[in-house]
C-alpha positions in Angstrom: 13.0 11.9 54.9 15.9 11.0 55.9 17.6 8.4 58.8 20.9 9.4 59.1 23.1 6.4 60.6 21.8 2.8 60.5 21.0 1.2 63.8 22.0 -2.6 64.6 18.8 -4.7 65.3 18.6 -6.8 68.5 17.4 -10.3 67.9 15.7 -10.2 71.7 14.4 -7.0 71.8 12.9 -8.1 74.5 16.0 -8.0 76.7 16.9 -4.3 75.4 17.2 -1.5 78.4 16.8 2.1 77.9 15.5 2.3 74.8 11.8 3.7 73.4 9.1 1.7 72.8 6.6 3.3 70.1 3.0 2.0 69.5 1.3 3.1 66.7 2.5 3.6 63.1 0.9 6.5 62.0 1.7 9.8 60.2 2.4 11.3 64.2 4.4 8.2 64.4 6.5 8.0 61.6 7.5 12.1 62.6 8.5 11.0 66.3 10.1 7.6 65.2 12.0 9.6 62.6 12.9 12.5 65.7 13.8 9.8 68.3 16.6 8.3 65.6 17.8 11.6 64.9 18.4 11.8 68.8 20.6 8.4 68.3 18.1 6.7 71.1 17.4 3.1 70.4 13.4 2.3 69.7 11.4 -0.5 69.3 8.0 0.1 67.2 4.6 -2.2 68.0 2.3 -1.6 64.9 -0.6 -3.6 63.5 -1.1 -1.4 60.0 -0.1 -3.0 56.6 3.1 -2.5 55.4 4.3 0.8 54.0 7.3 2.2 52.8 8.4 4.1 56.2 8.3 0.3 57.9 10.7 -1.5 54.9 12.7 2.2 55.6 12.9 1.0 59.3 13.8 -2.7 58.5 16.6 -1.5 55.9 17.9 0.7 59.0 17.9 -2.6 62.0 14.9 -1.0 63.6 12.6 -3.8 65.3 8.8 -3.3 64.1 6.5 -5.7 65.9 3.1 -6.6 63.9 0.0 -6.9 66.3 -2.2 -5.1 68.4 -0.4 -3.3 70.7 -2.8 -3.6 73.7 -1.8 -7.2 74.0 0.8 -7.4 77.3 2.6 -10.5 75.4 3.4 -8.1 72.5 4.7 -4.8 75.0 6.7 -7.7 76.8 8.3 -8.9 73.5 9.6 -5.0 72.8 10.9 -4.9 76.1 8.4 -2.5 77.8 9.7 -3.5 81.0 12.9 -2.2 80.9 12.4 0.6 78.7 13.3 4.2 79.6 10.0 5.7 77.7 7.0 4.2 76.2 5.1 6.3 73.2 1.6 5.9 72.2 0.5 7.6 69.5 -2.6 5.8 68.4 -5.4 7.9 67.0 -8.2 6.1 68.6 -8.4 6.9 72.6 -9.4 3.8 74.0 -7.1 2.2 72.3 -4.6 4.5 73.4 -5.5 4.4 76.9 -5.6 0.6 77.5 -2.2 0.8 75.9 -0.6 3.2 78.0 -2.2 1.3 80.7 -1.0 -1.8 80.1 2.4 -0.5 79.5 2.5 1.3 83.1 1.6 -1.9 84.8 4.6 -3.7 83.0 6.8 -0.6 83.7 6.4 1.5 87.1 9.7 3.3 86.7 9.7 4.5 83.2 7.6 7.3 81.4 4.2 6.6 79.8 3.1 9.4 76.9 0.3 8.5 75.3 -1.8 10.6 72.5 -5.5 11.3 73.9 -8.2 14.4 72.4 -10.0 14.1 75.5 -8.3 17.1 77.3 -10.4 16.4 81.0 -9.1 12.7 80.8 -5.6 13.7 80.5 -5.9 16.2 83.3 -6.7 13.1 85.3 -3.9 10.7 84.0 -1.8 13.8 85.0 -3.0 14.0 88.6 -3.4 10.1 89.5 -0.2 8.0 90.6 -0.4 6.5 87.6 2.1 8.9 85.9 0.8 8.8 82.7 1.2 12.1 80.5 -1.2 12.5 78.1 -0.6 14.8 75.0 -3.7 16.2 72.5 -2.2 16.6 68.6 -5.1 18.6 68.5 -4.4 20.9 71.5 -0.5 21.4 70.3 -1.1 22.4 66.8 -4.7 24.2 66.8 -2.9 27.1 68.5 -0.7 27.4 65.5 -3.6 28.0 62.8 -5.5 30.3 65.2 -2.4 31.9 65.6 -1.4 32.1 61.8 -5.1 33.1 61.1 -4.9 36.4 63.0 -1.3 36.8 61.5 -0.5 36.6 58.0 3.2 37.1 58.7 3.6 33.9 60.3 5.7 31.1 58.9 6.3 28.6 61.6 5.8 28.6 65.6 7.8 26.2 68.3 7.5 25.9 71.9 10.4 26.0 74.6 10.4 26.0 78.3 6.6 27.0 78.0 7.1 30.1 75.3 6.1 30.2 72.4 8.0 31.3 69.7 6.7 32.6 66.3 8.4 32.7 63.0 7.6 34.7 60.3 8.5 36.9 57.5 9.1 41.0 57.4 10.0 43.1 54.6 12.1 46.3 55.5 10.2 49.1 54.4 12.1 52.0 52.4 11.9 54.6 54.4 13.4 55.1 57.8 14.0 51.8 59.1 16.5 50.7 56.3 19.0 52.8 58.6 18.5 50.7 61.3 20.7 47.8 62.1 19.8 44.6 63.2 20.6 45.3 66.6 17.7 47.5 66.5 15.5 45.1 65.7 16.7 42.7 68.5 15.5 45.5 70.8 12.0 45.4 70.1 12.4 41.5 70.5 12.7 40.7 66.8 15.8 37.9 66.5 16.9 38.0 63.2 17.8 34.5 61.7 18.0 35.5 57.7 18.0 38.9 55.8 17.2 37.9 51.6 17.9 39.9 48.8 17.2 39.4 45.2 21.1 39.1 44.9 21.5 36.3 48.1 20.8 35.4 51.4 22.4 35.9 54.6 21.8 33.2 57.4 22.4 34.1 61.1 23.7 38.3 60.2 25.6 39.8 62.8 23.7 42.5 65.1 25.7 45.1 63.1 24.2 44.2 59.9 22.0 46.7 58.5 19.0 45.3 56.0 18.5 46.9 52.4 15.4 48.2 52.0 13.0 45.6 50.4 14.6 42.8 52.3 13.2 40.2 53.4 13.9 39.2 57.3 13.7 36.0 58.7 12.0 36.9 62.2 11.9 34.7 65.8 9.7 37.0 68.1 6.8 36.7 70.5 3.5 36.3 68.0 1.9 39.7 69.2 4.9 41.6 68.0 5.5 39.4 65.0 1.8 41.0 64.3 2.3 44.4 65.2 5.7 45.0 63.4 4.4 42.7 60.4 1.9 45.3 60.1 3.6 48.7 61.0 7.3 47.5 60.5 8.0 51.5 60.8 7.2 51.2 64.4 11.4 49.8 64.9 12.4 53.9 63.7 9.8 55.0 66.7 10.5 52.6 69.2 14.3 53.3 68.6 14.2 57.0 68.7 11.8 57.1 72.0 15.1 55.9 74.0 13.2 52.8 75.1 12.0 50.2 72.7 10.5 47.8 74.7 8.4 49.8 76.9 7.5 51.9 73.9 6.1 48.8 71.8 4.4 47.6 74.9 2.9 50.8 75.2 1.9 50.1 71.1 0.9 46.8 71.6 -1.8 47.9 74.7 -3.5 50.9 73.2 -3.5 49.0 69.5 -4.8 45.3 71.3 -7.7 44.3 69.6 -11.0 44.4 71.7 -13.5 41.9 71.9 -16.0 42.4 70.0 -19.5 42.0 71.5 -22.6 40.8 69.7 -26.0 41.5 70.8 -27.1 38.5 73.3 -29.8 36.5 74.0 -33.7 37.2 73.2 -33.2 40.3 71.6 -30.2 38.9 69.2 -32.7 36.1 68.0 -35.8 39.1 67.6 -33.3 41.3 65.9 -32.4 38.1 63.7 -35.7 36.8 63.3 -37.1 40.2 61.9 -34.1 40.6 59.5 -34.3 37.3 57.9 -38.3 36.4 57.8 -40.1 36.7 55.1 -41.2 40.2 54.0 -44.7 39.1 53.3 -44.8 38.5 57.3 -43.1 41.6 58.1 -46.0 43.7 56.2 -48.7 41.7 57.8 -47.4 42.3 61.4 -46.9 45.6 60.4 -50.6 46.0 59.2 -52.1 44.0 62.0 -50.3 46.8 64.4 -51.5 49.4 62.6 -54.9 48.3 62.3 -54.8 47.9 66.5 -53.2 51.2 67.5 -56.1 53.1 64.8 -58.9 50.9 66.4 -57.7 51.6 70.0 -57.8 55.5 68.8 -61.2 55.5 66.8 -63.4 53.2 69.4 -61.5 55.8 72.3 -63.0 58.5 70.9 -65.8 57.9 68.7 -67.4 54.9 70.7 -66.2 56.0 73.4 -64.8 53.8 75.5 -62.2 54.0 78.1 -58.6 53.4 77.2 -58.3 49.8 78.8 -61.8 48.7 77.1 -60.6 50.3 74.1 -57.7 48.0 74.1 -59.5 45.1 75.0 -62.7 45.7 72.2 -60.0 46.2 69.3 -58.0 42.7 70.1 -61.3 40.9 70.7 -62.5 42.5 67.3 -59.5 41.6 65.4 -59.3 37.9 67.0 -62.9 37.2 66.2 -63.2 36.3 70.0 -65.5 38.3 72.8 -68.5 40.6 72.0 -70.2 39.5 74.8 -69.6 42.1 77.0 -68.5 45.3 74.7 -70.5 45.2 71.4 -71.4 47.8 68.8 -75.3 46.9 69.1 -76.0 50.4 70.0 -73.2 52.3 68.0 -73.5 54.5 65.5 -73.9 52.8 61.6 -70.3 54.0 60.8 -69.0 52.6 63.7 -70.5 49.5 62.7 -69.3 49.2 59.5 -66.1 49.8 60.9 -66.1 47.3 63.0 -67.1 44.9 60.8 -63.9 45.8 58.4 -61.8 45.6 61.2 -63.1 41.9 62.2 -63.0 41.1 58.1 -59.4 42.2 57.8 -58.2 41.3 61.4 -59.2 37.8 60.4 -57.8 37.4 57.1 -54.1 38.7 58.6 -54.3 36.4 61.5 -54.6 33.7 59.2 -51.7 35.4 56.9 -49.4 35.6 59.3 -50.0 32.2 61.3 -49.5 30.5 58.0 -46.5 32.9 57.4 -45.0 31.7 60.9 -45.4 28.2 60.1 -43.6 28.8 57.0 -40.6 30.8 58.7 -40.4 28.1 61.7 -40.2 25.4 58.8 -37.5 27.5 56.6 -35.8 28.3 60.1 -35.1 24.3 60.4 -34.5 24.0 56.8 -31.4 26.4 57.1 -30.1 25.0 60.4 -29.7 21.5 58.3 -28.3 23.5 54.8 -27.0 26.0 56.9 -28.4 29.7 56.2 -27.0 32.9 54.0 -24.8 35.3 56.9 -25.5 38.2 55.2 -24.4 40.5 58.7 -20.7 38.7 58.7 -18.3 41.0 57.5 -14.1 40.5 59.2 -14.7 36.9 60.7 -12.9 34.1 60.2 -14.4 30.9 58.4 -12.9 27.8 59.8 -14.2 24.3 57.2 -14.2 21.1 59.5 -15.1 21.2 62.6 -13.5 18.3 64.2 -10.5 17.4 66.5 -8.5 20.4 65.0 -11.1 22.9 63.9 -13.5 22.9 66.6 -10.0 23.6 68.9 -9.3 26.5 66.5 -13.3 27.4 66.4 -12.9 27.9 70.1 -9.3 29.6 70.7 -10.6 32.6 67.6 -14.1 32.8 69.6 -12.5 33.2 72.8 -10.1 35.7 71.3 -13.3 38.0 70.8 -13.2 37.1 66.9 -16.3 36.8 64.7 -16.3 32.9 63.8 -18.0 31.1 60.9 -17.8 27.1 60.8 -18.4 24.4 57.8 -19.1 21.4 58.0 -19.8 19.0 55.7 -22.5 16.5 58.3 -25.4 17.9 60.4 -24.8 15.2 62.8 -20.7 15.9 63.1 -19.2 15.4 66.4 -18.8 19.1 67.3 -21.5 20.7 65.5 -23.9 20.9 68.3 -21.2 22.1 70.6 -20.1 25.1 68.3 -24.2 26.1 67.9 -23.8 26.1 72.1 -21.4 29.1 71.6 -23.4 30.9 69.6 -21.5 30.9 66.4 -23.0 30.3 63.1 -22.6 27.2 61.0 -22.9 26.4 57.3 -24.1 22.7 56.5 -21.9 22.2 52.9 -19.0 20.7 51.0 -16.3 23.0 50.9 -15.5 21.7 47.6 -18.6 23.7 46.5 -18.2 27.4 46.2 -21.6 28.1 46.8 -20.9 26.6 50.3 -18.1 29.4 50.6 -20.1 32.3 49.0 -23.1 31.4 52.2 -19.8 31.8 54.6 -19.5 35.4 53.0 -15.9 34.0 52.1 -15.3 37.0 50.0 -15.9 39.7 53.0 -13.9 37.3 55.6 -10.3 37.9 56.8 -9.1 34.7 56.6 -9.7 31.1 55.6 -8.6 28.1 57.8 -8.8 24.5 55.9 -9.0 22.0 59.0 -10.9 18.9 57.7 -9.2 15.7 58.1 -8.2 14.9 53.9 -5.1 16.6 52.5 -6.8 17.2 49.1 -10.1 18.5 50.5 -8.2 21.2 52.5 -5.9 22.5 49.5 -9.1 22.6 47.0 -11.2 24.9 49.2 -8.1 27.3 49.6 -7.8 27.2 45.8 -11.4 27.4 45.5 -11.6 30.3 48.3 -8.7 32.1 46.1 -11.1 32.0 43.1 -13.8 33.8 44.9 -11.2 36.5 46.5 -7.8 36.2 45.3 -6.5 38.4 48.4 -7.6 36.2 50.8 -5.9 34.5 53.8 -5.6 30.8 53.3 -4.3 28.7 56.5 -4.0 24.8 55.3 -3.5 21.4 57.6 -2.1 19.1 55.7 -0.6 15.7 57.1 2.4 15.5 54.9 5.4 17.6 55.7 6.1 17.2 52.0 3.0 18.1 51.1 3.0 21.2 52.9 6.5 22.5 51.7 4.7 22.1 48.0 1.8 23.7 48.8 4.1 26.4 49.8 6.0 26.9 46.9 4.2 25.7 44.8 0.5 27.1 45.2 1.6 30.1 47.2 0.1 28.7 50.5 2.7 30.5 52.8 0.8 29.5 55.6 0.5 25.5 54.9 1.1 23.3 58.0 2.0 20.1 58.5 0.2 18.3 61.9 2.8 15.5 62.1 5.8 18.2 61.7 4.2 20.2 64.4 3.5 17.7 66.8 6.8 15.3 66.3 8.8 17.3 68.3 6.8 17.7 71.4 6.5 13.7 71.1 10.2 13.3 70.8 11.0 15.6 74.0 8.7 14.2 76.3 10.2 10.8 75.1 14.1 12.0 75.2 13.3 14.6 78.0 12.3 18.5 78.0 15.9 19.0 79.6 18.0 16.8 77.2 19.6 18.4 74.2 17.5 17.8 71.2 16.7 19.4 67.6 13.2 20.7 67.0 12.2 20.9 63.2 9.8 24.0 62.3 8.6 24.1 59.1 8.8 27.6 57.8 8.1 29.4 54.3 11.3 31.5 53.1 13.5 31.8 49.9 15.9 28.8 49.7 14.4 26.7 53.0 11.5 24.6 54.0 12.7 23.8 57.4 14.7 24.8 60.6 15.8 22.7 62.8 16.6 24.3 66.1 19.2 22.6 68.6 18.0 23.0 72.3 20.1 23.0 75.6 18.9 23.7 78.6 22.1 24.7 80.5 22.3 24.8 84.2 22.1 28.6 86.0 26.1 28.4 87.6 27.0 27.4 83.3 25.5 30.5 82.5 27.2 32.9 80.8 30.3 31.1 80.7 32.1 29.6 77.3 
């Protein structure tokens, strides 16, 4: 972690003007603070947590850190909130974050107030109210990246500029056809080449007439759908170039190959089919015997008593359930028919008792399965999401809305979003991802990808390694908080899609603080030989200056 030029400390921060006040110095707060300092903006920090290495680093660089509760008006005044350009609230607790933001708005009616808030509906309300508070959700920022990375194994990073999401990924130049093309041909299909790596060297920002060698590793920026398509089919670059209109050709291919939403049977029929397939085989056998006995008996009484069809159905049901026999009986029937009636009554009584017992057992088993997670034998080509928290729930929802099959894993039956996941019809396995049995019950061996989104860095990494032990080639996406740990996971543990939530969310908070229109540097974590992050300088140019040098 680098802080370039130390800032001179001021003794009385309440007299500061046009500065930034940051409340809450957690992992997100640290990343936002560093981004703001890199932009050369003065900042005052309010935090009530214990002393940390980052706090001591701030003190050495002259950055004021006020110890205390940021919901208190006197501390906000001491930090100079009244004259601040922007107040950023990165507290993880929604209520404390809201109280701090409202107090800051009361003290400063003209400055920008940016707060961290999970509740999206509350965020929308705050934006529409006159208070003018901009609420940002960290989980809403990072969840799309995790969902995108799960569906796109070539993705190594992502960032948003001007409302457009750019994916950064690695594509290997194939040996047939494409190796004769220049990077201009790649640009025509929407791939901006950032680096070209061969065993001998890495060329950063190569010119458009550069011809990458076969087998070269290209680090590119592109629209997520194009990265996914060309990562799977890099030979399409040749076909698009030969078509005369690469843009249109690729759009047509994307439309033709776009995965359709996979439908599942819903409602009562789906429940009945699932119940029949997963219920006790003895119950299936007993029900089958009961139905067979019923049909044969209807035919026998219809043919040999004889009875009308409706009366035969009624009489058979009365015999099997051992009720009735007052209006229709076998008193004057032939002797063989009487013995058959006795057989039907005894067999029906036994089968009814067995069916009642097995149904009760099935109901209890279904409840137990809901508690511990039932085996999902019919799942394949699905996505497994471990951890249904604030980030995991959004990832599950996004994949589900994209038409993908999803299985969730959650350690506690009483977790916050378990009921909402089940309401979507998504199977959920209750168990600890540190045990391979839990992953096997989620059919990890047949999954497309495994997304580790719990709140524990260690648990996420261990779960990813457990999944790799079951299926070595599975695509895993890992959520970690610490940037350095994400880099180490990518380099040492061969987990290319390990992303730091702090690194992904901090640039958005910093942009909101500095101003979306202001020049700023965006750090994008990537996985490429010799580099673990990119710094992107974003400058918004007025229309009348566009095209000029």
